N, C-alpha and C positions, 0 to 999 in steps of 0.2 A: 799252391797258389790260393786255394780256398782259405788256408790259415792266414796268409798275408792280407787278403781282402777283409776277413773278419777282424783282424787286428787293426787294420786301418780304419775301418768303420768305428770300432770301439774308441780309438784315440781321437778321431775327428769329432765323434759325438760328444766325448768328454770335453774337448776344447771349446766346442760351440755351446755346450750347455744343454744337450738333448735331455729332456726330463727323466726318462727311465734310467739312463746310465748315471746321470748326476745324482738322482735320488738314491740309487743303490750305494754309490761311493760315499755320499754324505752320511748315510745311515751307518755304514761300517765305521767311519771316522768318529761319529758321535758315540758309538758303543764303546770304542776303545778309549776315548777321551774322558767320558763322564761315566764312571763306574758307580755302582750302587753305594751310597753313603751309609756308613755304619756309625755315624756320630750320634751323640745324644741329641734329642729334639726338645727345644724350648717352645712350648705352646703358649702363644700370646692371646689373651682375651680380645675379642674383636672390638671391644669398646676402649681398649687400652692403646695409647700411642707408644710406639717403640722406635728406637733409632740404633742403627749399627754404624760404627765409625772405624776408620782406618786413621790412626793418629787423631788429629783434631777435625778431620774432614768427615762429614756425614755422607755415607755412601748408600745407605738404604734406610728409608723412613716410612713408617706406616702411621697415617693420621686419620682418625675417624671424624665424622661430621665436619667435613672440610668446607662445604658451601652453605650459605644461608638457605633455609628451607625453601623459600619461594624461588630462589635461583636454581636450586637442585630440581625442583618439580618442573620448572620450565625446560631444563636440560633433559629430564626424563621423558617429558612429553614429546620432545623432538626425536629422541631415540625410538620411541614407540612408532612415530610416524615413518621413520626411515627403515624400520626392521623388515618390512616386506621386500626391500631391495637387497638384502644381504645375499652374498654369493660366496661360494667356496674359494678359499685362497689357493693360489697356484705357486708351488715351489716353496711353501712356508715350512719352517722347522716344526711348527705346531701341527698336531694331528686332529682332523675333524673340526677345525675352526672355520667360521664364516665371518663375513664382515663387509665393510664398505669404506672407501677412502672419502673423506669429507672435503668439500670446497671451503676455501678460506672465508667465504661470506656466510657460511652456515651459522646458525645461532649457537651451536655447540662450540664451534671454532672461536667465536667471539668471547664466550665464557672462559675457554681455555687460555685465550690470549690476554685476558684482563684479570679476572679474579684469581685464577689458578697461578698465573705468572707471578703475582705478588706473593702468594703462599710459597711458591718454590724458592723465591729469593729470600724470604724470611727464614726458611728452614735451612737452606744451603749457604746462607750469607754470601750470595753471589749477585751478579748483575745479569742474570740470564733473561732471555726473551724467547718467545715461541719461535722455534726454528722453522725453516722452510721445508722440512720433511712433512709429508702428508699426515694429518690427524686421521686416526682410524677408529671406527666403531666396530667392535668385535663381539662375537657371540660364541660361547662354549655350550655344548649340549652333551647328553650322555655319550660316553665314548671318547670325548675330546680330552686332550691333554697337551702339555708342553714340557718336555723332558729337561733335565739339567742343562743349562747353557749360560754363557756370558754374552750380554748384548754387544753387538759389533759397534766399534767407535766410528761415528760418521763425520765428525768434525775435528779440526786440528786440536781443539781442546775437548776432551770427552764430554758428550752431552749428558743431560739428566733425563731419563725416561719416566714419564708420569702415567700411572694407570689409575684412572678414576672408575670405581665400581658403580654401575648404574642399577643393575638388578642382580640379586644373589639368592637363588632358591636351591642351589646345588649343595653337594657335600664336598666340593673341591676346596683345596687349600693352596695358598701360595707359600712357598718355602724358600729360604735363602741361607747361605753359609757365610759365617764371619771368618776372620783371619785365624781364629783358633779352631776352626772346624766344627763349631757348634751350629746346629741347624735351628733356625727360627721358623715356626709354622703359624700361620694365621688364616682364618676364614674371613676374607675381606667382606665388609658389609657395604650395602648401598650408601653412597655419599662419603665413602672413604677414599683416601688418596695414598698410593704407594709410589715412592720416588726411588729410582734405582740408577746409580751412576754406571754409565756404560764402560765396559772393558775391565771391570774389577769385581763384580758381585755375581757369583754363581747362584742361579735360582731356577725354580720350576713351578708349574701349575699341575697339581696332582690330578689324576684322571677323574672325570665325573661319572658317577653311576646313576645319578638322579638329578632332576631339576635343570636349571639354566643359570648361566653367568654371563652378563653383558657388561662390557667395559668400554671406556674411551681411552685411547692411548695417544700420547703426544710427546714430542721431544722439545727440550729447552736447552739452549746453547748460549755461550758467551761470545761466540764468534760465528761468522758466516763462511769461514774458510773450510772447505770440505776435503776429506781424505780421498785418495784414489779409490775408485770402485763405488763411490757414493751412489751413482745412478743404478747400479746393479742391485742395490738394497731396496729400491722402490717397491711398495706393495703392489701385487698384481692379483686380480680376481678373475675367475673363470667367467666367460661370457655365456649367453644362453646356449643350451645344447651341450654344455660341459666341454666346449672347445677352448683350449688355453688361449689367453690373449697375450701371453708373454712372448715378446719378440726374440729372435735369435740375436745374440750379441757376437757379431763376427769380428773379434779382436785380432791383434797382431799374433797372439799365441794361436788363435783359431786358424788363421791363414797359414802359419808355419806348420802346424800339425796336419792340416789338410794337404798342403803341398808335399810334405814328407810321405803321406799316404799315397798320393798320386805318383810320386817318383818310384816308390817301392812297387806299386802295382804295374807301372809301365816297364820297369826292369824285369819283372817276372814274366810279363807278356812277351817282351822282346826275347828273353832267354828261351821260352818255350817255342817261339816262332823260329828262332835260329836253329834250335834242335831239330825241328821238323824239316827245315830246308836241307840240313846235312844228312838227313836220313835217306838211305837208298830206296825206301819204299814209300 
């Protein structure tokens, strides 16, 4: 009976999304999916623009000096003002990263919606606009990293994810893999923009051993049609006292798994009770 109860708790916790179980399983899956790359590394000078393509489509672009100096300084000042509000991320693939989700009326959001949107369209030859997925201000410190992964597709047409570096005093590098398996590595500089097409470019942020890296991350899309599970990708940050603010997502699968557990537990209890009734002692 004990084994049945523990198994039920495990399955129901996984279905509902209980952090310890979910984190354990996701870590195992990532380890199996993203093995250590042994490909040659192409190191790009931080002042040099570079583009990775699949066919004619630009899927990963690094662009230094993206904003006019006065606009960038205004954005940097707003980041400095918001930095004391940074909180640890909850359920993130990244390790040791902190940040905050920005309101659409924020000065940073306005810059990303106007100046950066135009740059994105120029580079990708698209008609993208700032998506309704939250803009995030993120901070990496010593010990932080983001292992090899491919960004989840959030919209019916894969979005372009933009990473604007605001501060960079760390030794961390951003690396990505092209279709030939070659790894490109660059230490992104302040006022540089990295564009990554979701669903097709494997990339990572190498571990920091010193300094700090602060970025703004935004999504650009050509459609408002969302894929199933869009809401589950929303960024969540821990509240005061390190209590998670992530709600349970009690889905149809969750209900099915929980009901299965209850039925198994009930059958075991009924069997034990029946055995006791038949016993002469």
